[in-house]
Wavefront OBJ file of the C-alpha trace (Angstrom):
o trace
v 0.000 0.000 0.000
v 0.950 3.569 -0.527
v 1.757 4.311 3.100
v 4.902 2.780 4.511
v 3.613 1.814 7.928
v 6.888 0.259 9.058
v 8.817 3.408 8.152
v 6.361 5.517 10.105
v 6.690 3.226 13.082
v 10.473 3.326 12.830
v 10.407 7.113 12.897
v 8.250 7.057 15.999
v 10.508 4.609 17.819
v 13.527 6.697 16.855
v 11.989 9.645 18.691
v 10.897 7.561 21.682
v 12.751 9.858 24.029
v 10.016 12.419 23.473
v 7.134 9.966 23.779
v 4.644 10.336 26.590
v 1.925 7.785 25.790
v 2.471 4.667 23.720
v 0.063 1.773 23.135
v 0.719 -1.427 21.151
v -2.167 -3.922 20.772
v -2.105 -7.250 18.891
v -5.354 -9.277 18.863
v -6.763 -12.406 17.179
v -10.280 -13.881 16.664
v -13.076 -11.695 18.156
v -11.447 -8.353 18.971
v -12.281 -5.034 20.577
v -9.669 -2.367 21.206
v -10.399 0.912 22.977
v -7.456 3.308 23.350
v -7.664 6.689 25.124
v -4.558 8.874 25.277
v -4.040 12.437 26.483
v -0.845 14.467 26.380
v -0.515 18.014 27.652
v 3.198 18.780 27.238
v 4.272 20.022 23.811
v 7.396 17.887 23.571
v 5.417 14.682 24.115
v 2.964 12.920 21.890
v 0.577 9.975 21.767
v 1.279 6.882 19.672
v -1.113 3.981 19.182
v -0.627 0.850 17.035
v -3.505 -1.649 16.857
v -3.301 -4.902 14.870
v -6.404 -7.098 14.770
v -7.248 -10.371 13.003
v -10.788 -11.824 12.949
v -13.937 -9.905 13.951
v -12.470 -6.472 14.604
v -13.495 -3.244 16.301
v -11.068 -0.451 17.196
v -11.837 2.884 18.839
v -8.957 5.350 19.261
v -9.270 8.701 21.080
v -6.181 10.903 21.307
v -5.761 14.413 22.710
v -2.432 16.161 22.251
v 0.159 15.482 19.540
v -1.110 12.290 17.949
v -0.237 9.371 15.727
v -2.431 6.307 15.224
v -2.057 3.140 13.137
v -4.929 0.638 12.866
v -4.473 -2.596 10.879
v -7.425 -4.961 10.596
v -7.747 -8.244 8.716
v -11.000 -10.193 9.018
v -14.671 -10.586 8.203
v -15.982 -7.458 9.928
v -13.671 -4.473 10.347
v -14.609 -1.231 12.085
v -12.203 1.546 13.019
v -13.041 4.897 14.625
v -10.260 7.415 15.230
v -10.653 10.797 16.940
v -7.652 13.111 17.263
v -7.702 16.574 18.806
v -4.876 18.994 19.423
v -2.198 18.865 16.735
v -0.584 22.276 16.271
v 1.989 21.178 13.705
v 4.852 22.472 15.835
v 5.622 20.197 18.743
v 8.048 17.292 19.195
v 10.949 19.684 19.774
v 9.785 22.032 17.012
v 10.043 19.446 14.222
v 6.698 20.290 12.572
v 4.962 17.301 14.123
v 1.518 16.630 12.654
v -1.513 14.586 13.602
v -1.532 11.418 11.567
v -4.001 8.577 11.285
v -3.498 5.415 9.217
v -6.245 2.812 8.817
v -5.593 -0.359 6.813
v -8.460 -2.818 6.454
v -8.536 -6.091 4.537
v -11.416 -8.570 4.464
v -15.171 -8.014 4.343
v -17.501 -5.276 5.570
v -14.986 -2.511 6.178
v -15.875 0.746 7.912
v -13.508 3.552 8.873
v -14.393 6.883 10.466
v -11.652 9.428 11.192
v -12.124 12.859 12.763
v -9.189 15.224 13.266
v -9.236 18.658 14.904
v -6.112 20.820 14.960
v -3.358 21.737 12.529
v -1.301 19.558 10.264
v -3.896 16.772 9.949
v -3.143 13.747 7.788
v -5.406 10.761 7.262
v -4.715 7.646 5.178
v -7.330 4.931 4.679
v -6.802 1.766 2.621
v -9.692 -0.683 2.322
v -9.593 -4.002 0.464
v -12.703 -6.139 0.348
v -12.199 -9.823 -0.417
v -15.641 -10.076 -2.014
v -14.440 -8.236 -5.103
v -13.647 -9.115 -8.680
v -17.182 -9.281 -9.980
v -18.101 -12.349 -7.928
v -20.721 -10.642 -5.802
v -23.643 -8.511 -6.860
v -23.022 -6.121 -3.966
v -22.353 -7.446 -0.478
v -21.732 -3.923 0.861
v -18.185 -3.646 2.008
v -16.053 -0.484 2.160
v -17.009 2.871 3.577
v -14.803 5.712 4.739
v -15.726 8.986 6.403
v -13.085 11.615 7.157
v -13.620 14.987 8.811
v -10.720 17.388 9.297
v -10.819 20.835 10.879
v -7.831 23.163 11.077
v -4.994 24.068 8.742
v -2.957 21.914 6.378
v -5.470 19.080 6.057
v -4.579 16.064 3.921
v -6.828 13.092 3.213
v -6.025 9.981 1.161
v -8.650 7.240 0.691
v -8.008 4.108 -1.385
v -10.828 1.592 -1.819
v -10.817 -1.556 -3.905
v -13.630 -3.997 -4.750
v -17.249 -4.238 -3.599
v -19.538 -1.324 -3.087
v -17.225 1.548 -1.953
v -18.387 4.915 -0.573
v -16.150 7.678 0.727
v -16.965 11.080 2.184
v -14.320 13.663 3.034
v -15.049 16.908 4.879
v -12.275 19.481 5.256
v -12.644 22.860 6.946
v -9.731 25.255 7.246
v -6.823 26.378 5.110
v -4.778 24.436 2.574
v -7.024 21.414 2.137
v -6.005 18.486 -0.045
v -8.114 15.402 -0.721
v -7.377 12.308 -2.833
v -9.992 9.574 -3.292
v -9.454 6.456 -5.402
v -12.236 3.894 -5.780
v -12.227 0.796 -7.888
v -15.139 -1.644 -7.687
v -16.402 -3.438 -10.806
v -18.808 -5.830 -9.250
v -20.522 -5.872 -12.660
v -23.532 -3.821 -11.678
v -26.932 -3.771 -9.978
v -27.293 -1.291 -7.071
v -28.138 2.057 -8.743
v -27.816 3.801 -5.377
v -30.324 4.066 -2.541
v -27.847 2.985 -1.102
v -26.310 -0.227 -2.076
v -23.409 2.059 -3.075
v -21.229 0.746 -5.956
v -18.963 3.718 -5.547
v -19.863 7.238 -4.480
v -17.442 9.844 -3.001
v -18.537 13.235 -1.719
v -15.850 15.819 -0.948
v -16.700 19.110 0.780
v -13.894 21.637 1.263
v -14.165 25.083 2.846
v -11.225 27.437 3.340
v -8.475 28.861 1.207
v -6.502 26.750 -1.246
v -8.695 23.683 -1.817
v -7.523 20.737 -3.931
v -9.430 17.556 -4.694
v -8.750 14.553 -6.935
v -11.263 11.712 -7.402
v -10.702 8.616 -9.529
v -13.444 6.016 -9.966
v -13.153 2.896 -12.054
v -16.300 0.822 -12.742
v -20.067 0.429 -12.107
v -22.731 3.024 -11.346
v -20.390 5.749 -10.017
v -21.078 9.355 -8.943
v -18.850 12.076 -7.446
v -19.848 15.388 -5.908
v -17.200 17.946 -5.016
v -18.097 21.223 -3.295
v -15.339 23.778 -2.777
v -15.797 27.162 -1.138
v -12.897 29.604 -0.846
v -13.187 32.060 2.034
v -10.068 34.050 1.186
v -8.031 34.770 -1.930
v -4.350 34.054 -1.353
v -2.875 34.890 -4.734
v -2.115 31.300 -5.666
v -2.691 30.003 -9.197
v -5.928 28.273 -8.211
v -7.931 28.808 -5.060
v -10.282 25.907 -5.798
v -8.953 23.016 -7.868
v -10.827 19.789 -8.681
v -10.113 16.774 -10.891
v -12.550 13.923 -11.512
v -11.899 10.846 -13.673
v -14.698 8.313 -14.143
v -14.160 5.189 -16.135
v -16.996 2.749 -16.877
v -20.804 2.649 -16.999
v -23.234 5.256 -15.756
v -20.969 8.100 -14.515
v -22.131 11.302 -12.867
v -20.093 14.251 -11.635
v -21.220 17.460 -9.976
v -18.635 20.132 -9.140
v -19.587 23.353 -7.340
v -16.842 25.925 -6.805
v -17.413 29.337 -5.236
v -15.662 32.171 -3.444
v -16.464 34.573 -0.648
v -18.377 37.719 -1.545
v -15.431 40.106 -1.398
v -13.067 38.398 -3.878
v -13.096 36.296 -7.034
v -11.623 32.868 -6.434
v -9.602 31.168 -9.147
v -11.638 28.037 -9.891
v -10.292 25.168 -11.988
v -12.190 21.963 -12.751
v -11.341 19.011 -15.004
v -13.798 16.149 -15.587
v -13.075 13.066 -17.710
v -15.880 10.529 -18.180
v -15.922 7.297 -20.200
v -18.839 4.913 -20.605
v -18.116 1.802 -22.648
v -21.713 0.592 -22.806
v -23.559 3.297 -24.700
v -26.946 1.572 -24.558
v -27.073 2.130 -20.789
v -26.826 5.883 -21.024
v -24.113 7.377 -18.851
v -22.037 10.552 -18.546
v -23.558 13.527 -16.805
v -21.400 16.448 -15.715
v -22.643 19.595 -14.016
v -19.989 22.208 -13.222
v -21.029 25.395 -11.393
v -18.336 28.006 -10.800
v -18.438 31.466 -9.251
v -15.390 33.682 -9.588
v -12.563 33.516 -12.129
v -13.237 30.175 -13.769
v -11.800 27.444 -15.953
v -13.665 24.196 -16.679
v -12.645 21.317 -18.954
v -15.067 18.417 -19.498
v -14.349 15.386 -21.717
v -17.034 12.738 -22.233
v -17.003 9.482 -24.220
v -20.135 7.333 -24.407
v -20.144 3.902 -26.059
v -17.285 1.865 -27.518
v -14.837 3.707 -29.747
v -14.275 2.134 -33.163
v -11.025 2.863 -34.947
l 1 2 3 4 5 6 7 8 9 10 11 12 13 14 15 16 17 18 19 20 21 22 23 24 25 26 27 28 29 30 31 32 33 34 35 36 37 38 39 40 41 42 43 44 45 46 47 48 49 50 51 52 53 54 55 56 57 58 59 60 61 62 63 64 65 66 67 68 69 70 71 72 73 74 75 76 77 78 79 80 81 82 83 84 85 86 87 88 89 90 91 92 93 94 95 96 97 98 99 100 101 102 103 104 105 106 107 108 109 110 111 112 113 114 115 116 117 118 119 120 121 122 123 124 125 126 127 128 129 130 131 132 133 134 135 136 137 138 139 140 141 142 143 144 145 146 147 148 149 150 151 152 153 154 155 156 157 158 159 160 161 162 163 164 165 166 167 168 169 170 171 172 173 174 175 176 177 178 179 180 181 182 183 184 185 186 187 188 189 190 191 192 193 194 195 196 197 198 199 200 201 202 203 204 205 206 207 208 209 210 211 212 213 214 215 216 217 218 219 220 221 222 223 224 225 226 227 228 229 230 231 232 233 234 235 236 237 238 239 240 241 242 243 244 245 246 247 248 249 250 251 252 253 254 255 256 257 258 259 260 261 262 263 264 265 266 267 268 269 270 271 272 273 274 275 276 277 278 279 280 281 282 283 284 285 286 287 288 289 290 291 292 293 294 295 296 297 298 299 300 301 302
């Protein structure tokens, strides 16, 4: 997976002299882990590493300077992470950030991460063993991320089965990346057996979002609202790539009343089965705007 968990852990152990709270949990079969950590001294931080195999449930609450790793492998995976207090400056002034990593493999995955502070990073990887077109939707995968503060970064990777990801970012310098795969070879058509989704809502200055969806019914709604112009090339920036079947994309970019935001949106949609319809793109921009939409419906013949 994209995140190098062992490298992150090595970095944390290397700085153990500054560590205040550390929790390591390894569980098998039917598992519940509940970790609560609080740190009040700037040079100390909280570190939690939970590894579960079987029927898994993890609940992590951290207050202070925080880092959390949750790894789950089993039939039912649920992870909830709440972090509050990162200021991006502690650990001896080395720009320490709040970081949450959730890695889930198996069936019926659910991850919910909420971060409040500055320098928030969240990484979620979900793999559902039901995939590969063998199931007509068993409903695995779901990820919800909410970040409040400055310098928010969210990365969600989802693989097969029904997928659904929602990212909420409030603050300054927001960046969101969502990658969904699926290709369970249809059915669903929403309410809500999923088969993809993704809904990104960003408010602040300097918003960036990238969504890639592969197959099945699809959808993607991105809402970006800039509350301050900072003179960068783009204040709101959104990219959506949809590849297979019914496609739908809705991008809404706006600015505050006093300034014109620089809005930039790129949408690429491909539907290989023209008889099913597909491809809808609705881009609404307020400010100084650029929009590029490319749509292909039906098989191309050379």
